[in-house]
PDB file of N, CA, C and O in Angstrom:
ATOM      1  N   MET A   1       0.883  -1.250  -0.015  1.00  0.00           N
ATOM      2  CA  MET A   1       0.027  -0.067  -0.009  1.00  0.00           C
ATOM      3  C   MET A   1       0.916   1.196  -0.005  1.00  0.00           C
ATOM      4  O   MET A   1       1.914   1.207   0.716  1.00  0.00           O
ATOM      5  N   PRO A   2       0.601   2.264  -0.778  1.00  0.00           N
ATOM      6  CA  PRO A   2       1.381   3.468  -0.835  1.00  0.00           C
ATOM      7  C   PRO A   2       1.240   4.151   0.506  1.00  0.00           C
ATOM      8  O   PRO A   2       0.272   3.954   1.240  1.00  0.00           O
ATOM      9  N   PHE A   3       2.280   4.993   0.810  1.00  0.00           N
ATOM     10  CA  PHE A   3       2.261   5.758   2.042  1.00  0.00           C
ATOM     11  C   PHE A   3       2.448   7.222   1.722  1.00  0.00           C
ATOM     12  O   PHE A   3       3.350   7.609   0.979  1.00  0.00           O
ATOM     13  N   ILE A   4       1.626   7.981   2.266  1.00  0.00           N
ATOM     14  CA  ILE A   4       1.854   9.498   2.064  1.00  0.00           C
ATOM     15  C   ILE A   4       1.993  10.035   3.466  1.00  0.00           C
ATOM     16  O   ILE A   4       1.174   9.794   4.353  1.00  0.00           O
ATOM     17  N   ASP A   5       3.117  10.805   3.628  1.00  0.00           N
ATOM     18  CA  ASP A   5       3.351  11.423   4.878  1.00  0.00           C
ATOM     19  C   ASP A   5       2.289  12.509   5.265  1.00  0.00           C
ATOM     20  O   ASP A   5       1.832  13.250   4.395  1.00  0.00           O
ATOM     21  N   TYR A   6       1.942  12.589   6.433  1.00  0.00           N
ATOM     22  CA  TYR A   6       1.030  13.591   6.966  1.00  0.00           C
ATOM     23  C   TYR A   6       1.848  14.762   7.278  1.00  0.00           C
ATOM     24  O   TYR A   6       3.012  14.604   7.643  1.00  0.00           O
ATOM     25  N   ILE A   7       1.306  15.984   7.158  1.00  0.00           N
ATOM     26  CA  ILE A   7       1.980  17.227   7.589  1.00  0.00           C
ATOM     27  C   ILE A   7       1.358  17.590   8.963  1.00  0.00           C
ATOM     28  O   ILE A   7       0.141  17.688   9.122  1.00  0.00           O
ATOM     29  N   ALA A   8       2.212  17.770   9.883  1.00  0.00           N
ATOM     30  CA  ALA A   8       1.803  18.209  11.210  1.00  0.00           C
ATOM     31  C   ALA A   8       1.222  19.578  11.186  1.00  0.00           C
ATOM     32  O   ALA A   8       1.596  20.386  10.336  1.00  0.00           O
ATOM     33  N   PHE A   9       0.316  19.880  12.089  1.00  0.00           N
ATOM     34  CA  PHE A   9      -0.309  21.269  12.042  1.00  0.00           C
ATOM     35  C   PHE A   9       0.791  22.361  12.142  1.00  0.00           C
ATOM     36  O   PHE A   9       0.748  23.337  11.392  1.00  0.00           O
ATOM     37  N   GLU A  10       1.767  22.205  13.057  1.00  0.00           N
ATOM     38  CA  GLU A  10       2.782  23.226  13.322  1.00  0.00           C
ATOM     39  C   GLU A  10       3.749  23.331  12.061  1.00  0.00           C
ATOM     40  O   GLU A  10       4.411  24.351  11.874  1.00  0.00           O
ATOM     41  N   ASP A  11       3.803  22.268  11.228  1.00  0.00           N
ATOM     42  CA  ASP A  11       4.671  22.338  10.046  1.00  0.00           C
ATOM     43  C   ASP A  11       3.944  22.820   8.750  1.00  0.00           C
ATOM     44  O   ASP A  11       4.553  23.034   7.702  1.00  0.00           O
ATOM     45  N   GLY A  12       2.678  22.965   8.889  1.00  0.00           N
ATOM     46  CA  GLY A  12       1.881  23.311   7.737  1.00  0.00           C
ATOM     47  C   GLY A  12       1.914  24.817   7.412  1.00  0.00           C
ATOM     48  O   GLY A  12       2.188  25.660   8.266  1.00  0.00           O
ATOM     49  N   SER A  13       1.617  25.109   6.121  1.00  0.00           N
ATOM     50  CA  SER A  13       1.506  26.517   5.685  1.00  0.00           C
ATOM     51  C   SER A  13       0.339  27.196   6.422  1.00  0.00           C
ATOM     52  O   SER A  13      -0.515  26.511   6.984  1.00  0.00           O
ATOM     53  N   PRO A  14       0.299  28.474   6.421  1.00  0.00           N
ATOM     54  CA  PRO A  14      -0.869  29.161   7.068  1.00  0.00           C
ATOM     55  C   PRO A  14      -2.190  28.651   6.504  1.00  0.00           C
ATOM     56  O   PRO A  14      -3.158  28.467   7.241  1.00  0.00           O
ATOM     57  N   GLU A  15      -2.224  28.423   5.180  1.00  0.00           N
ATOM     58  CA  GLU A  15      -3.466  27.923   4.549  1.00  0.00           C
ATOM     59  C   GLU A  15      -3.854  26.494   5.095  1.00  0.00           C
ATOM     60  O   GLU A  15      -5.018  26.209   5.375  1.00  0.00           O
ATOM     61  N   LEU A  16      -2.823  25.634   5.225  1.00  0.00           N
ATOM     62  CA  LEU A  16      -3.092  24.266   5.681  1.00  0.00           C
ATOM     63  C   LEU A  16      -3.501  24.279   7.218  1.00  0.00           C
ATOM     64  O   LEU A  16      -4.384  23.538   7.650  1.00  0.00           O
ATOM     65  N   GLN A  17      -2.828  25.134   7.972  1.00  0.00           N
ATOM     66  CA  GLN A  17      -3.202  25.291   9.377  1.00  0.00           C
ATOM     67  C   GLN A  17      -4.596  25.738   9.506  1.00  0.00           C
ATOM     68  O   GLN A  17      -5.312  25.242  10.375  1.00  0.00           O
ATOM     69  N   GLN A  18      -5.046  26.671   8.675  1.00  0.00           N
ATOM     70  CA  GLN A  18      -6.508  27.072   8.768  1.00  0.00           C
ATOM     71  C   GLN A  18      -7.429  25.937   8.378  1.00  0.00           C
ATOM     72  O   GLN A  18      -8.477  25.784   9.005  1.00  0.00           O
ATOM     73  N   LEU A  19      -7.116  25.163   7.420  1.00  0.00           N
ATOM     74  CA  LEU A  19      -7.906  23.955   7.067  1.00  0.00           C
ATOM     75  C   LEU A  19      -7.929  22.991   8.176  1.00  0.00           C
ATOM     76  O   LEU A  19      -9.008  22.500   8.505  1.00  0.00           O
ATOM     77  N   TYR A  20      -6.790  22.658   8.813  1.00  0.00           N
ATOM     78  CA  TYR A  20      -6.716  21.771   9.911  1.00  0.00           C
ATOM     79  C   TYR A  20      -7.592  22.318  11.118  1.00  0.00           C
ATOM     80  O   TYR A  20      -8.292  21.554  11.782  1.00  0.00           O
ATOM     81  N   ALA A  21      -7.523  23.564  11.346  1.00  0.00           N
ATOM     82  CA  ALA A  21      -8.231  24.156  12.411  1.00  0.00           C
ATOM     83  C   ALA A  21      -9.819  24.008  12.101  1.00  0.00           C
ATOM     84  O   ALA A  21     -10.615  23.710  12.992  1.00  0.00           O
ATOM     85  N   GLU A  22     -10.167  24.221  10.887  1.00  0.00           N
ATOM     86  CA  GLU A  22     -11.531  24.148  10.419  1.00  0.00           C
ATOM     87  C   GLU A  22     -12.100  22.740  10.504  1.00  0.00           C
ATOM     88  O   GLU A  22     -13.193  22.523  11.028  1.00  0.00           O
ATOM     89  N   TYR A  23     -11.329  21.779   9.973  1.00  0.00           N
ATOM     90  CA  TYR A  23     -11.809  20.438   9.824  1.00  0.00           C
ATOM     91  C   TYR A  23     -11.357  19.452  10.833  1.00  0.00           C
ATOM     92  O   TYR A  23     -11.823  18.312  10.821  1.00  0.00           O
ATOM     93  N   GLY A  24     -10.455  19.834  11.728  1.00  0.00           N
ATOM     94  CA  GLY A  24      -9.885  18.971  12.665  1.00  0.00           C
ATOM     95  C   GLY A  24     -10.383  19.059  14.052  1.00  0.00           C
ATOM     96  O   GLY A  24      -9.832  18.375  14.914  1.00  0.00           O
ATOM     97  N   GLY A  25     -11.427  19.878  14.370  1.00  0.00           N
ATOM     98  CA  GLY A  25     -11.935  19.970  15.621  1.00  0.00           C
ATOM     99  C   GLY A  25     -11.013  20.713  16.622  1.00  0.00           C
ATOM    100  O   GLY A  25     -10.129  21.476  16.232  1.00  0.00           O
ATOM    101  N   LYS A  26     -11.253  20.463  17.895  1.00  0.00           N
ATOM    102  CA  LYS A  26     -10.454  21.177  18.875  1.00  0.00           C
ATOM    103  C   LYS A  26      -9.042  20.705  18.920  1.00  0.00           C
ATOM    104  O   LYS A  26      -8.206  21.473  19.395  1.00  0.00           O
ATOM    105  N   ASP A  27      -8.673  19.535  18.483  1.00  0.00           N
ATOM    106  CA  ASP A  27      -7.203  19.177  18.431  1.00  0.00           C
ATOM    107  C   ASP A  27      -6.563  19.538  17.126  1.00  0.00           C
ATOM    108  O   ASP A  27      -5.372  19.273  16.959  1.00  0.00           O
ATOM    109  N   ARG A  28      -7.242  20.104  16.222  1.00  0.00           N
ATOM    110  CA  ARG A  28      -6.799  20.659  14.880  1.00  0.00           C
ATOM    111  C   ARG A  28      -6.106  19.499  14.148  1.00  0.00           C
ATOM    112  O   ARG A  28      -5.047  19.676  13.546  1.00  0.00           O
ATOM    113  N   CYS A  29      -6.726  18.305  14.211  1.00  0.00           N
ATOM    114  CA  CYS A  29      -6.114  17.185  13.473  1.00  0.00           C
ATOM    115  C   CYS A  29      -7.243  16.502  12.722  1.00  0.00           C
ATOM    116  O   CYS A  29      -7.943  15.701  13.342  1.00  0.00           O
ATOM    117  N   PRO A  30      -7.476  16.745  11.461  1.00  0.00           N
ATOM    118  CA  PRO A  30      -8.443  16.019  10.683  1.00  0.00           C
ATOM    119  C   PRO A  30      -8.254  14.551  10.605  1.00  0.00           C
ATOM    120  O   PRO A  30      -7.163  14.039  10.856  1.00  0.00           O
ATOM    121  N   ALA A  31      -9.300  13.863  10.258  1.00  0.00           N
ATOM    122  CA  ALA A  31      -9.156  12.354  10.041  1.00  0.00           C
ATOM    123  C   ALA A  31      -8.007  12.145   9.025  1.00  0.00           C
ATOM    124  O   ALA A  31      -7.742  13.018   8.198  1.00  0.00           O
ATOM    125  N   ASN A  32      -7.310  10.946   9.100  1.00  0.00           N
ATOM    126  CA  ASN A  32      -6.182  10.687   8.266  1.00  0.00           C
ATOM    127  C   ASN A  32      -6.560  10.775   6.789  1.00  0.00           C
ATOM    128  O   ASN A  32      -5.788  11.282   5.975  1.00  0.00           O
ATOM    129  N   ILE A  33      -7.724  10.291   6.453  1.00  0.00           N
ATOM    130  CA  ILE A  33      -8.147  10.250   5.112  1.00  0.00           C
ATOM    131  C   ILE A  33      -8.240  11.657   4.524  1.00  0.00           C
ATOM    132  O   ILE A  33      -8.128  11.821   3.309  1.00  0.00           O
ATOM    133  N   ILE A  34      -8.437  12.648   5.341  1.00  0.00           N
ATOM    134  CA  ILE A  34      -8.347  14.005   4.928  1.00  0.00           C
ATOM    135  C   ILE A  34      -6.991  14.579   4.943  1.00  0.00           C
ATOM    136  O   ILE A  34      -6.637  15.403   4.100  1.00  0.00           O
ATOM    137  N   ARG A  35      -6.214  14.147   5.908  1.00  0.00           N
ATOM    138  CA  ARG A  35      -4.786  14.689   6.101  1.00  0.00           C
ATOM    139  C   ARG A  35      -3.907  14.279   4.917  1.00  0.00           C
ATOM    140  O   ARG A  35      -2.972  15.010   4.592  1.00  0.00           O
ATOM    141  N   ILE A  36      -4.163  13.145   4.258  1.00  0.00           N
ATOM    142  CA  ILE A  36      -3.299  12.752   3.208  1.00  0.00           C
ATOM    143  C   ILE A  36      -3.251  13.770   2.083  1.00  0.00           C
ATOM    144  O   ILE A  36      -2.279  13.752   1.329  1.00  0.00           O
ATOM    145  N   SER A  37      -4.229  14.662   1.909  1.00  0.00           N
ATOM    146  CA  SER A  37      -4.308  15.670   0.913  1.00  0.00           C
ATOM    147  C   SER A  37      -3.624  16.973   1.409  1.00  0.00           C
ATOM    148  O   SER A  37      -3.657  17.994   0.723  1.00  0.00           O
ATOM    149  N   GLY A  38      -3.030  16.920   2.565  1.00  0.00           N
ATOM    150  CA  GLY A  38      -2.407  18.124   3.144  1.00  0.00           C
ATOM    151  C   GLY A  38      -1.245  18.670   2.370  1.00  0.00           C
ATOM    152  O   GLY A  38      -0.859  19.821   2.573  1.00  0.00           O
ATOM    153  N   VAL A  39      -0.677  17.889   1.494  1.00  0.00           N
ATOM    154  CA  VAL A  39       0.413  18.380   0.623  1.00  0.00           C
ATOM    155  C   VAL A  39      -0.103  19.357  -0.402  1.00  0.00           C
ATOM    156  O   VAL A  39       0.672  20.059  -1.053  1.00  0.00           O
ATOM    157  N   ASN A  40      -1.372  19.401  -0.541  1.00  0.00           N
ATOM    158  CA  ASN A  40      -1.985  20.356  -1.516  1.00  0.00           C
ATOM    159  C   ASN A  40      -3.327  20.889  -0.913  1.00  0.00           C
ATOM    160  O   ASN A  40      -4.383  20.311  -1.169  1.00  0.00           O
ATOM    161  N   PRO A  41      -3.282  21.937  -0.154  1.00  0.00           N
ATOM    162  CA  PRO A  41      -4.466  22.393   0.545  1.00  0.00           C
ATOM    163  C   PRO A  41      -5.702  22.631  -0.356  1.00  0.00           C
ATOM    164  O   PRO A  41      -6.805  22.342   0.107  1.00  0.00           O
ATOM    165  N   PRO A  42      -5.604  23.128  -1.591  1.00  0.00           N
ATOM    166  CA  PRO A  42      -6.800  23.262  -2.430  1.00  0.00           C
ATOM    167  C   PRO A  42      -7.457  21.883  -2.676  1.00  0.00           C
ATOM    168  O   PRO A  42      -8.684  21.781  -2.702  1.00  0.00           O
ATOM    169  N   VAL A  43      -6.643  20.827  -2.856  1.00  0.00           N
ATOM    170  CA  VAL A  43      -7.219  19.487  -2.997  1.00  0.00           C
ATOM    171  C   VAL A  43      -7.878  19.059  -1.757  1.00  0.00           C
ATOM    172  O   VAL A  43      -8.916  18.402  -1.830  1.00  0.00           O
ATOM    173  N   MET A  44      -7.350  19.386  -0.587  1.00  0.00           N
ATOM    174  CA  MET A  44      -7.975  19.030   0.695  1.00  0.00           C
ATOM    175  C   MET A  44      -9.356  19.601   0.710  1.00  0.00           C
ATOM    176  O   MET A  44     -10.289  18.898   1.097  1.00  0.00           O
ATOM    177  N   GLU A  45      -9.550  20.853   0.307  1.00  0.00           N
ATOM    178  CA  GLU A  45     -10.838  21.495   0.362  1.00  0.00           C
ATOM    179  C   GLU A  45     -11.743  20.795  -0.618  1.00  0.00           C
ATOM    180  O   GLU A  45     -12.918  20.618  -0.298  1.00  0.00           O
ATOM    181  N   GLN A  46     -11.293  20.379  -1.792  1.00  0.00           N
ATOM    182  CA  GLN A  46     -12.155  19.738  -2.730  1.00  0.00           C
ATOM    183  C   GLN A  46     -12.487  18.267  -2.237  1.00  0.00           C
ATOM    184  O   GLN A  46     -13.586  17.770  -2.482  1.00  0.00           O
ATOM    185  N   HIS A  47     -11.530  17.605  -1.552  1.00  0.00           N
ATOM    186  CA  HIS A  47     -11.749  16.351  -0.928  1.00  0.00           C
ATOM    187  C   HIS A  47     -12.902  16.372   0.067  1.00  0.00           C
ATOM    188  O   HIS A  47     -13.780  15.509   0.087  1.00  0.00           O
ATOM    189  N   ILE A  48     -12.840  17.415   0.890  1.00  0.00           N
ATOM    190  CA  ILE A  48     -13.916  17.661   1.883  1.00  0.00           C
ATOM    191  C   ILE A  48     -15.242  17.850   1.236  1.00  0.00           C
ATOM    192  O   ILE A  48     -16.253  17.290   1.661  1.00  0.00           O
ATOM    193  N   GLY A  49     -15.230  18.665   0.176  1.00  0.00           N
ATOM    194  CA  GLY A  49     -16.508  18.954  -0.616  1.00  0.00           C
ATOM    195  C   GLY A  49     -17.096  17.688  -1.195  1.00  0.00           C
ATOM    196  O   GLY A  49     -18.309  17.480  -1.160  1.00  0.00           O
ATOM    197  N   LEU A  50     -16.213  16.824  -1.739  1.00  0.00           N
ATOM    198  CA  LEU A  50     -16.651  15.572  -2.385  1.00  0.00           C
ATOM    199  C   LEU A  50     -17.283  14.684  -1.266  1.00  0.00           C
ATOM    200  O   LEU A  50     -18.389  14.164  -1.414  1.00  0.00           O
ATOM    201  N   TYR A  51     -16.551  14.540  -0.174  1.00  0.00           N
ATOM    202  CA  TYR A  51     -17.104  13.734   0.965  1.00  0.00           C
ATOM    203  C   TYR A  51     -18.437  14.254   1.498  1.00  0.00           C
ATOM    204  O   TYR A  51     -19.348  13.475   1.780  1.00  0.00           O
ATOM    205  N   ARG A  52     -18.540  15.544   1.629  1.00  0.00           N
ATOM    206  CA  ARG A  52     -19.805  16.085   2.113  1.00  0.00           C
ATOM    207  C   ARG A  52     -20.894  15.875   1.045  1.00  0.00           C
ATOM    208  O   ARG A  52     -22.031  15.566   1.401  1.00  0.00           O
ATOM    209  N   SER A  53     -20.594  16.026  -0.193  1.00  0.00           N
ATOM    210  CA  SER A  53     -21.609  15.758  -1.229  1.00  0.00           C
ATOM    211  C   SER A  53     -22.159  14.335  -1.217  1.00  0.00           C
ATOM    212  O   SER A  53     -23.357  14.090  -1.359  1.00  0.00           O
ATOM    213  N   ILE A  54     -21.209  13.404  -1.038  1.00  0.00           N
ATOM    214  CA  ILE A  54     -21.537  12.041  -1.081  1.00  0.00           C
ATOM    215  C   ILE A  54     -22.325  11.672   0.157  1.00  0.00           C
ATOM    216  O   ILE A  54     -23.320  10.957   0.044  1.00  0.00           O
ATOM    217  N   MET A  55     -21.942  12.112   1.291  1.00  0.00           N
ATOM    218  CA  MET A  55     -22.509  11.690   2.511  1.00  0.00           C
ATOM    219  C   MET A  55     -23.707  12.476   2.951  1.00  0.00           C
ATOM    220  O   MET A  55     -24.421  12.051   3.860  1.00  0.00           O
ATOM    221  N   SER A  56     -23.947  13.583   2.353  1.00  0.00           N
ATOM    222  CA  SER A  56     -25.167  14.388   2.764  1.00  0.00           C
ATOM    223  C   SER A  56     -26.101  14.837   1.618  1.00  0.00           C
ATOM    224  O   SER A  56     -27.099  15.527   1.824  1.00  0.00           O
ATOM    225  N   ALA A  57     -25.719  14.406   0.404  1.00  0.00           N
ATOM    226  CA  ALA A  57     -26.746  14.691  -0.657  1.00  0.00           C
ATOM    227  C   ALA A  57     -27.909  13.723  -0.469  1.00  0.00           C
ATOM    228  O   ALA A  57     -27.775  12.607   0.034  1.00  0.00           O
ATOM    229  N   GLY A  58     -29.045  14.224  -0.905  1.00  0.00           N
ATOM    230  CA  GLY A  58     -30.235  13.428  -0.685  1.00  0.00           C
ATOM    231  C   GLY A  58     -30.110  11.991  -1.045  1.00  0.00           C
ATOM    232  O   GLY A  58     -29.991  11.634  -2.216  1.00  0.00           O
ATOM    233  N   SER A  59     -30.137  11.159  -0.032  1.00  0.00           N
ATOM    234  CA  SER A  59     -30.058   9.719  -0.266  1.00  0.00           C
ATOM    235  C   SER A  59     -31.043   8.924   0.527  1.00  0.00           C
ATOM    236  O   SER A  59     -31.329   9.296   1.665  1.00  0.00           O
ATOM    237  N   PRO A  60     -31.585   7.848   0.003  1.00  0.00           N
ATOM    238  CA  PRO A  60     -32.543   7.058   0.772  1.00  0.00           C
ATOM    239  C   PRO A  60     -31.921   6.378   1.930  1.00  0.00           C
ATOM    240  O   PRO A  60     -32.654   5.870   2.778  1.00  0.00           O
ATOM    241  N   LEU A  61     -30.588   6.321   2.044  1.00  0.00           N
ATOM    242  CA  LEU A  61     -29.970   5.758   3.222  1.00  0.00           C
ATOM    243  C   LEU A  61     -29.674   6.740   4.287  1.00  0.00           C
ATOM    244  O   LEU A  61     -29.384   7.891   3.962  1.00  0.00           O
ATOM    245  N   SER A  62     -29.721   6.389   5.529  1.00  0.00           N
ATOM    246  CA  SER A  62     -29.419   7.286   6.616  1.00  0.00           C
ATOM    247  C   SER A  62     -27.852   7.425   6.697  1.00  0.00           C
ATOM    248  O   SER A  62     -27.084   6.606   6.191  1.00  0.00           O
ATOM    249  N   ARG A  63     -27.490   8.466   7.337  1.00  0.00           N
ATOM    250  CA  ARG A  63     -25.973   8.657   7.517  1.00  0.00           C
ATOM    251  C   ARG A  63     -25.377   7.468   8.240  1.00  0.00           C
ATOM    252  O   ARG A  63     -24.242   7.095   7.944  1.00  0.00           O
ATOM    253  N   HIS A  64     -26.045   6.890   9.119  1.00  0.00           N
ATOM    254  CA  HIS A  64     -25.571   5.730   9.839  1.00  0.00           C
ATOM    255  C   HIS A  64     -25.346   4.534   8.834  1.00  0.00           C
ATOM    256  O   HIS A  64     -24.302   3.883   8.870  1.00  0.00           O
ATOM    257  N   GLN A  65     -26.335   4.273   7.956  1.00  0.00           N
ATOM    258  CA  GLN A  65     -26.251   3.246   6.996  1.00  0.00           C
ATOM    259  C   GLN A  65     -25.016   3.546   6.030  1.00  0.00           C
ATOM    260  O   GLN A  65     -24.217   2.658   5.733  1.00  0.00           O
ATOM    261  N   GLN A  66     -24.917   4.778   5.587  1.00  0.00           N
ATOM    262  CA  GLN A  66     -23.794   5.132   4.662  1.00  0.00           C
ATOM    263  C   GLN A  66     -22.481   4.896   5.355  1.00  0.00           C
ATOM    264  O   GLN A  66     -21.565   4.395   4.704  1.00  0.00           O
ATOM    265  N   GLU A  67     -22.308   5.215   6.627  1.00  0.00           N
ATOM    266  CA  GLU A  67     -21.064   5.026   7.309  1.00  0.00           C
ATOM    267  C   GLU A  67     -20.783   3.497   7.454  1.00  0.00           C
ATOM    268  O   GLU A  67     -19.654   3.030   7.300  1.00  0.00           O
ATOM    269  N   MET A  68     -21.896   2.736   7.765  1.00  0.00           N
ATOM    270  CA  MET A  68     -21.657   1.302   7.802  1.00  0.00           C
ATOM    271  C   MET A  68     -21.171   0.770   6.491  1.00  0.00           C
ATOM    272  O   MET A  68     -20.224  -0.016   6.464  1.00  0.00           O
ATOM    273  N   ILE A  69     -21.756   1.149   5.443  1.00  0.00           N
ATOM    274  CA  ILE A  69     -21.313   0.685   4.144  1.00  0.00           C
ATOM    275  C   ILE A  69     -19.822   1.035   3.875  1.00  0.00           C
ATOM    276  O   ILE A  69     -19.054   0.221   3.363  1.00  0.00           O
ATOM    277  N   ALA A  70     -19.467   2.246   4.233  1.00  0.00           N
ATOM    278  CA  ALA A  70     -18.124   2.653   4.085  1.00  0.00           C
ATOM    279  C   ALA A  70     -17.136   1.850   4.882  1.00  0.00           C
ATOM    280  O   ALA A  70     -16.014   1.650   4.417  1.00  0.00           O
ATOM    281  N   VAL A  71     -17.488   1.380   6.052  1.00  0.00           N
ATOM    282  CA  VAL A  71     -16.671   0.582   6.853  1.00  0.00           C
ATOM    283  C   VAL A  71     -16.486  -0.764   6.223  1.00  0.00           C
ATOM    284  O   VAL A  71     -15.366  -1.267   6.140  1.00  0.00           O
ATOM    285  N   VAL A  72     -17.619  -1.385   5.757  1.00  0.00           N
ATOM    286  CA  VAL A  72     -17.556  -2.699   5.122  1.00  0.00           C
ATOM    287  C   VAL A  72     -16.680  -2.618   3.868  1.00  0.00           C
ATOM    288  O   VAL A  72     -15.836  -3.497   3.696  1.00  0.00           O
ATOM    289  N   VAL A  73     -16.821  -1.623   2.976  1.00  0.00           N
ATOM    290  CA  VAL A  73     -16.019  -1.516   1.814  1.00  0.00           C
ATOM    291  C   VAL A  73     -14.550  -1.356   2.173  1.00  0.00           C
ATOM    292  O   VAL A  73     -13.686  -1.956   1.534  1.00  0.00           O
ATOM    293  N   SER A  74     -14.262  -0.556   3.187  1.00  0.00           N
ATOM    294  CA  SER A  74     -12.844  -0.321   3.588  1.00  0.00           C
ATOM    295  C   SER A  74     -12.304  -1.672   4.120  1.00  0.00           C
ATOM    296  O   SER A  74     -11.160  -2.026   3.837  1.00  0.00           O
ATOM    297  N   ALA A  75     -13.074  -2.383   4.843  1.00  0.00           N
ATOM    298  CA  ALA A  75     -12.619  -3.705   5.350  1.00  0.00           C
ATOM    299  C   ALA A  75     -12.302  -4.715   4.189  1.00  0.00           C
ATOM    300  O   ALA A  75     -11.278  -5.398   4.178  1.00  0.00           O
ATOM    301  N   LEU A  76     -13.235  -4.751   3.248  1.00  0.00           N
ATOM    302  CA  LEU A  76     -13.063  -5.578   2.140  1.00  0.00           C
ATOM    303  C   LEU A  76     -11.844  -5.291   1.269  1.00  0.00           C
ATOM    304  O   LEU A  76     -11.247  -6.175   0.654  1.00  0.00           O
ATOM    305  N   ASN A  77     -11.505  -3.970   1.255  1.00  0.00           N
ATOM    306  CA  ASN A  77     -10.349  -3.466   0.506  1.00  0.00           C
ATOM    307  C   ASN A  77      -9.082  -3.385   1.299  1.00  0.00           C
ATOM    308  O   ASN A  77      -8.062  -2.841   0.875  1.00  0.00           O
ATOM    309  N   LYS A  78      -9.209  -4.002   2.571  1.00  0.00           N
ATOM    310  CA  LYS A  78      -8.062  -3.943   3.485  1.00  0.00           C
ATOM    311  C   LYS A  78      -7.549  -2.616   3.766  1.00  0.00           C
ATOM    312  O   LYS A  78      -6.335  -2.445   3.879  1.00  0.00           O
ATOM    313  N   CYS A  79      -8.405  -1.630   3.893  1.00  0.00           N
ATOM    314  CA  CYS A  79      -7.989  -0.288   4.124  1.00  0.00           C
ATOM    315  C   CYS A  79      -8.314   0.025   5.497  1.00  0.00           C
ATOM    316  O   CYS A  79      -9.456  -0.221   5.885  1.00  0.00           O
ATOM    317  N   HIS A  80      -7.422   0.562   6.329  1.00  0.00           N
ATOM    318  CA  HIS A  80      -7.601   0.843   7.714  1.00  0.00           C
ATOM    319  C   HIS A  80      -8.377   2.097   8.028  1.00  0.00           C
ATOM    320  O   HIS A  80      -8.616   2.412   9.193  1.00  0.00           O
ATOM    321  N   TYR A  81      -8.774   2.820   6.985  1.00  0.00           N
ATOM    322  CA  TYR A  81      -9.637   3.972   7.221  1.00  0.00           C
ATOM    323  C   TYR A  81     -11.033   3.458   7.512  1.00  0.00           C
ATOM    324  O   TYR A  81     -11.946   4.250   7.746  1.00  0.00           O
TER     325      TYR A  81
END
């Protein structure tokens, strides 16, 4: 599996630090699946937008059901996210 280094908050550009603060909660550390795009902050914003569109666009499935499907797919793909 490829490995992408995460950028720590304190090592990030001002733009990246702002995104970490916005999407990372009180500890300013977003989920790893988001942090992998930290090398390119505009891509991180697009990644968040895509995730939000997929998970909150009108769906007959509840958010809980969508998350359960994501967990199963990740497990089948041997992805630790």
